N, C-alpha and C positions, 0 to 999 in steps of 0.2 A: 531531546530526543533528534528532532529533526533536525537543528544545526548539528548536530554530530555524527551524523549518517551521512548529511549534505558533502560535509569534510572529511568523511572517509571515500565517497565516489570521488570527487573530485580531486585526490590525493590518488587512486585507484587511476585515474585518467590520463595523470597526469604520468603514472607508470608505465600505460600504455604509448602514450604517446614516445613515451623510449621505448619502448620496445619496438615500435614502428618504425622510428630511426636507423635504431641500428638493423632491421630486417630491410630499409632501403638500399641501406649501405653493401648491406650484405650482398644483395644483388646485383648493383653497381659494378662492386670485386668482381663477383662471378663472370656477368654480362662482357665486360670489358675486357678482363681475361681472355675469355673463349674470342673476343671481334675486339681487339683494341681499335679499329674504323669507328666504333660506337661512340667510346668516350671520345673521339675529335668531332666526330658530331656534335653531340653534347655538349661540349665547351663551343663549337660555334654555332648553334641553337642558343645558348645564354649571353653569345655577345652580339647579337643577332635582336636579340629581347633589351638588355642596355640600349645600343646606341639606337633602336628604336624610340625607346621612352625616351631617351636624350636628346632625339630630336624632335619629338614632338613637345617637350620641355622649354626647348629654345625655338621653336616655330618655322625650326626648317626643313621639318618632316610630320606630313600629314598620317601617315604610319597606316595607311587606311589599307594597305599590302602586306603591312606586318600579317596578320591574322592565313591569308594564305598562304606566305611564305613558311612559318611555320608547321603548315598541314603541309606541305612537301617534306620539310628536314622532320617530321613526325611520321613520316610516313618511308622515308627509306628508315631511321633507327627501329621504327617495326619492320621492317621487311629484313635486317639485319639478323633482327633478333630470332625474328623464326627459321632462318635459315643455319642458326645455328642450336637447334630445339628449343628457344624457349618463348613463350607464348608473348604475345605481340605487345601484351601492355605492361610484362613483365618490368618495367621499369616506373611506371606510373607508381606513384605514392600509393602505401600499404595502410587503409583501414579499416577498422572493426567494423564502425559507420560512417559508410561514406555522407551521410547529410549532416552530421556536424563534425566530419573529419576526428572523432574522438576527441571532443573538447568540450563536450557535451551540454553545450548551448546552441542556438539557432537565432537568425535573424540580424538586422542590420538595421540603424543602429543600435535599436535596444533588442537585447538580448534573452530569449526564453531556454527553459530547460529541453533539450532534443526528447523525443520518445523513447530513447532509449536506455536514458539514464531517468527520465521519467519513471520508467518500466521498473528499473532497478531500484531505485527511492523509493516505490511505495511497495513493491517486492520486501526489502527490509524495514519500512515500517511497520508492515500487518503483521511479519514476523514476530518486530521487538515486542508489542503490544499486545500478542496473545491470538493472534487469528491464521497462523503457522499458512496452511496450504487451503485452509476455508474462505480466504480473498474474494474469490471469482461467488460465492455466494452473497448476491447485492438485489435490489429492488428491483430491477430489469430482470435478475434470471431467475426470478420467484416464478416458479409456474403453477399458477392456478388449475389446470387442470388436473392436476394429479390428485385433486381433492375431491369426492364424490356430489356429483350434485345434485343431492337426494337431500330430502328437510332431516334436519337434526332430532333426534328425540326431545320430544317437549321445548321446539322451539318452532319458529314462523319459517326460517331461512336456512336454506342446505348447506351445509359443509363447504363448498366453494366460496358463497356468500359469504357466509363469517367471516372466512381465509380473506379475501378481500377487501371486506371490512378492518378486519385487524389490520393487515398491509396499509392501507392507506395513514392506519392509526401510527403506526408505528416511524411510517417514510413520516410525516407529520410530524412527529415529535422530534426525530431525526433532522430536520428541514428548521423547526424553528425553536429549534434550543438554541438558548437558554431564555427564550422566551414563551418555550410553550406554557400550556395551563396549568403545568405541574412537573416537579422538578426530578420526580423519579418516574420512574415504571414497573407493576409488576406481572410478568407474564406468569400468566397458572394455567397447568392443564396435564393431561396424559402425556403419555412419549407418543413420538411419532406424528406430532402433529406442527412443527414448525417453529418450536421458537428459536432455537439455536439458529434456526440459518437466519429468522427475521433480527439476530441478535449482533450476528456478521454484518446481514446489512446495515444497522443502525450504526454498526462501528466503522464501516467503512466510509458513509456519507457524512459522518461524523471527520473523519480523520482529511476526510476531502477540503471540510470546510474548515480545516485550519483546526481542530481544536486537540490538545493532548489527553485521549481514550488510553484503558488498557480493558480488557478481556482477561478474565481469569477463571480459572472454574472452581466450584464453591471445594472443591477437595485442596489445589493448591490455595486455594484464600487460608484453610485449618492450618496450612504445613507454614506458611506464612506468619500467622498467629502464630502456632507453638512456638516458632521459633525465637519468633519479639519477646514471647512469656517466659522460655527458658532460660534466656541471654540476659534476660532485659533493654536489651536495643532492639530499638523499632527496626531498622535498617529496612528493608524490600517495604515493611508494614506503612512508611513515609508515602510511598508511594502509590500505596491506593488511598490513602487522605487526599493528596495535592492531585491527582489525574481530573481534567474537566468532565469529564465522564467515565463513570468505572461499570462495567457492564462485568453481574455475578452472574454464573453461567452455574443452571442444575443444583440450586439449593437445595439442601434435604438430603443430596448423595454421600453425601461424608457424613463421619462419623461423629459422634460427640464425645466432646472429653472436656471432662470437670474442672470450671474455672478458665477455660480457654474459648469454645467456643461460643457459646453465647456470650457472654461476657465482651468479647473481641466482636463478637458481628453487631453486638449492641453500639458499640463505642463506635465503629465503623461509618453504622447508619445514621446515628445520633448529632457525630461530627463532619459529615457531611452536608446533612440535612442544614445543620445550623452555618457552614460556611455557604447555603445557598448552589453545592454542587450535583451534578444529576447522577444519580445511580439506576441502573435496570436492572432487574433481578428476576431471571428464569427459572420457576421448580416448579415440577413434577404432583408438589403437596396441593393441597384443598387450601382454603383460607382456616378451616377448625385444623387441618394436623396442623398446618404452620406456626399455629396460638399452642399447642399442646405439646410441639417438641420445643417451639424457642421464646415461650412464654407470652403473656401478655402485651410487655411491654415492646417487641420488638415487632408483634403483629400490629400493635396501633397503629404505628409507626408506618406501616408496611398499608395500611387499610386505611388512611388517613386521608382525604379524597383531594385536601387542600396539599397533599404533600406531592399524594405517589395516583397516578393514574391506575386503576385494575382491568387488565384485560384475559380472559377468560377464552380460553385454547378450548372446542369441543367437537366432538366424530374420531371416528374413525383413525387408525395408526395408518398413515399412508406408506408406512414401511410396510405392512401387511399385505396391501391389497395388492 
């Protein structure tokens, strides 16, 4: 996935450089048609550069005055451009990103990905793994102040204190995977407590660390499972099995389909645990409701402390506050 995105971006940057060259040529033709003297000055400037370089290489000329002579020549070209209604820098090279000159890379001799390409790369990566516009939801942007600083009923901590602990647990798991204490995490609790936000933050952190990550809603998972069941071909289901970390959001919101939902969900969890691959699941259901809806076989997989860390979200729905 990463290599394919990078190849596409490199091809697009190459196309951008071709468009830049075409625009540079168009501007040159337009400016020199309006003022032929500009073409003569540009030829003289080019000859000056070559002569200076040859002199330096031959040891005949130090070339110390070349920059000053270039400044004079550039000033004359800029003055003529403005006299004929063009911007002074109209014949400067055109770039979408002046930092990398639309190559996508900066630095010499070791080249690093330019920020413009890096941003485009991660935007596409987030979209392909299921993050879409939720990518800005990170651990750094997780605002504890939106949670009430009052004690949760039946608990010794405030909701804000509990959410700080939960955020730290999720961040620790994402930072330590695959050496976290468990390969899986189960996030349970009512709506509006930050489960999906933290799942997106985990997915982004894992992507930044170079892991193959896939995030999907439980409803979308059912569509994939149903298609595989009726077609007899796994297709997209294989990508769920193969991802380093699968994040399955809002389990329990999908309809139950006989011989599909429970069977395919058990196979998914079982095969991923057997392969040692990480799975993070969020649900509004309690453990008892999970057991009632998905049977003891699945519930036991998700509550086995050797395999899965259970994280309970409690408190008020912050979307209502």
